[in-house]
Steps between C-alpha positions, in 0.01 A plus 500: 500500500440448872329180612273634775409149614868426564544831683199427719616146576836643615316754716267233641797283596653799680173580682454142618847492656401780741443353849143379572363593155230283347300527182128447441245555229388863496125561512512704175736266315875464507701417807529683829796489731453501875716520806347359816169472305493874416501584129769748406485473121335327208535501126283510191692322229879492488562873492237680710558507876280641775702568815377612843720758670490690826342845473844662531654279229193549280537879515872484418461250215217694336671838549814368330306339214633153576156334483145592412205532737292182507181559304265362766673518840768770519358614836591159643865539401494313169713605203538346157829433328560368150802293402594604147871417488762305693615815681152536655562190713723689744235768554234230538715326761549822696124564504423140593758508780331813641161325482640183656658692791177696551295179510743343749475812718118501481479135598711559808309810613232479774221634274512193274 
């Protein structure tokens, strides 16, 4: 049986090694991860991730069935992803990397 807490701790360690990433309490529980003070993902428990993507990445990820639309804010680029097994970590990392890069790009853009 998969220990989801262990899987999430491994993922969290990986997230926190990304340059300029910090963690904070999320307003709805769990932990959010930010880059340059912009939230790019948060979690609800050890296996349910909410990840904010660019509109282009959102369309691709949903079209390919990689993640699910966020139940409250899909229009803002949020998707949900569930970690069920060890193999899901690689997909989670790919999604998180997209979100991280998008947040870094947004922070550096003039409209921020």
